[in-house]
N, C-alpha and C positions, 0 to 999 in steps of 0.2 A: 396697873394693867396686869401684873404678874400674880397678884394675890389669888385670884380665882383658881389658878392652876396649882397652887401649893398643896392641896389635899391629894391631887393625882400624883405629884412628885413623891409625897410621903408613902403612898401606896406602892409606887414603883420601887422605891428603896426597900420597902418591907418585903415585896415579892422577890427582889434580887437577893435580899438577905436569906429568904427561905429556900431559894433554889440552889444557890451556890454550895452550901454544905452537902446537899444530896449529890450534886455533880461530882464533888470532890470524893465522896465515899464511893461512887461508882468507878471513878478512875483508879482509886486505890485497890478496889476489888479486882479490876482488870489486871493491874500490875501484879498483885499478889498471885492471881490465877496463872498468869504467864510464867512467873517465877516458879510456881509449884509444878507446872507442866515441864518446864525446862529441867528442874532438879529431878523430877521423877523420871524423865527420859534419860538423863545422865546416869541415874542410879540403875535403871534397867540395863543400860549399855554396859555399865561396870559389872553387874551381876552376870550378864550374858557372857562377857569376856572372861569372867572368872570361872564359869562353868563350861565354856566351849573349849574343846581340846582338838588339836589337829595332829594327826600321826605323820611323822617324817617318813620319807621313802624307805629308810633303813631301820624302821622300828615298827612294833605292833603295840597298840594300846589295848589293855584288857580291863574292861569294866565288870567288876564282880559285885554280887550282893543283891541282884534283881534277876528274877527268872526271865529267860529269853528263849524264844523258839526260833530255830534255824530254818533255812529254806527247805530242808528235807523233813521238817516237822518234828525234829528232836528238841526236847526242852532241856535247856542247860542253865547253869547258875552264873554264867558270864557271857559277855559278848566281846568280839574282837573287831577292832578298827585298825586298818593299816593302809599302806600305799597312798599317803597323802590325803586320806579321807578325814572327815571331822564328825564329831558327835558331842552331844551334851551329856554331862554327868549329873545324875540325880543327886542333889545334896542330901547328906546324912545317910541315904540308903546305899549308895554305891561307893566302891573303892576303886581307885585307879592304880594300875601297875603298868610299867613299860618293859618291853622285851626287845633286846637288841637283836637285829637280824643281819648284822654284818658278818663277813667271813671270819672263821676261826681257824688259824693254821694248826695242823696236827702233824707232828713228827713221829713216824712209826719206825722203830728199829726192832727187828725180830732176829734173835740169835738161836742157833741150833734148831732151826725149823726143818724137819725132815721132808725131803722131796720123795718122789716115787723112785724106789731103789734104795731107800734108807741112806741117802746122802745128806748130811746136815749142811744147811746153807744159812747165810746171814743176809737179810734183805733190809735195805734202807729205803723207805717210802715217804714222800711228802704229800699231804692231802690238805684240802680246804673244805670245811663243812660249815653249814649255817642252819638256822631254824627253817623248817620246811615252809614253802610258800602256799602249798595246797591247804585250803580251808578245812578239808576233812582230816588232815594230818597235823596241822599246827596245834590242835587240841592235845595231842600226845606230848608235845614239847611243853605246853603250858602246865599240864598235870605233873610233869617230871622236873622241869627246870625253872619254873617261875620263881623269881627271887633268889636263884642260885647264882654264884659267881661264874664268870666265863671259864675259869680254871677247872671247875667241876664238869662243865659241859665238855671241855677239851679232853679231860681224862676219860670220861665215858666213851667218847667217840674214838679215842686212841685204843682203848681196850676192845671195842667192837671191831675195829679195823684189824687189830692184831689177830683176833680169832678168825676172821674171814680170810686173812692172809695165810694162816697155817692150814686152813681147810683147802684153799685153792692149791697151795704148794704141794700138798700130799698127793695131788692128782697129776702133777707134771714132773717130767724128768728135769735134771739140771740143765741139759742142753736146751730144752724147750723154754725154760725160764730165762736163760741167758741170751738165747738167739732171737726170740720173739717177745720183747718186753711189752709191746703194745697189746698183744693178745693176752699176756699175763695180767696187765693192768685192767683190761676190759673184763676178764674173768673175775678179778677181785671186785670190781665195781658191781657186777651182776650179783655176786654172792653177798656183798655187804648191804645191798639196797634194801632187802626185806627187813633186816635187823635195824637199820637206820630209820626206816619208815615207822617202826614200832616206837622208836624214841622221839619221833617228830623232827628228825634231822635229815638234811639233804646233802649228798656228796657233790660238791661243785667241781673240783678238779682232783686228779690223782696222778702222780708221776713216780716211776721207779727210778730211784737215784743210783743204786748200785746193787750188784749181786756178787757175793764172794763166799768162800768157804775156807775153813782152817785145815782141811785135809789135803788141799792142793789138787782136788779133782778137776776143777775148771781149768787150772793151769796145765794139767796133763792133757786135757782135751785140746787146749789151744796150741800146745807145742807141735804136734804133727801138722796142724793147719798152717802154723807160721813157717815150719820147715818146708812144707810143700810150696808155700808162696815164695819163699826165698829161692828154692830150686827153680821154680817157674821163671822168676825174674832173672836168675843167672843164665838159664838156657836161652831166654829171649835176648839177653845181652850178647851171649856168644854167637847166636844166629845172626844178630845184627852186625857184629864185627866181621863174621865170615862173608856176609853179603857185601859189606863195604870193601873188604880185601879183594873179593872177586871182581867187583866193579872197577877198583883201581887197577887190577891186573889186566882186565879187558881194555881199559882205556890206554894203558901203557903199550899193550900189544898193537892196538890200532895205530897208535902214534908212530911206533917203529915201522910198521908196514907202510905207512904213509911216507915216512922218510925214505925207505928203500925204493919205493916207486918213483 
């Protein structure tokens, strides 16, 4: 009964034998294609992470080697990325440098700086400077200080502030310098601002620590003031004692009158 169907079974087996290898090849092609896509995606992500740079809030990234046009239409050989922004670096073509924009403390001590009236003074000032935030001025700092150590920037800022301090001091008397230090500091900031802008630096804070002289001029100015203050205090104390004595005498007199009555 089953013999008539034997040829059909052989044909089915032959068809199955012919179809299965092709199906297996298709499956392997799909697997290899998926693996290739996955590997390619991972490779692209790795390359992108390698070429993508993010500027920290306290630094500026300088990409040089490729022509770049600014918003003002000026063509430059570098571009600046800062304040947490990100940018891709063109491989082989561009070079990346980092510039620190944190505060740089500057200690300025000027001796024998002549004030108006030819009185030599010694001024001690503490300032904090940093690379300028303005996009139009940061280029000055890049041209002068890119790749330089912080100590060199600190020295240039110190010499600039010393020159501005001597210039301002020559226009003020010792009394004005010593009595109104806020005005003196503001005049120093206004004078130094132009020179610091040319360097691409920004003056963040400035404090006048001390003003002194070797000739004793400031002490001689202060002695009459101190003597006057002591005299005023002594007179006030004497007047207070007299008022107390008078009050006590008046109270005693009223007490005696009361007893007599």
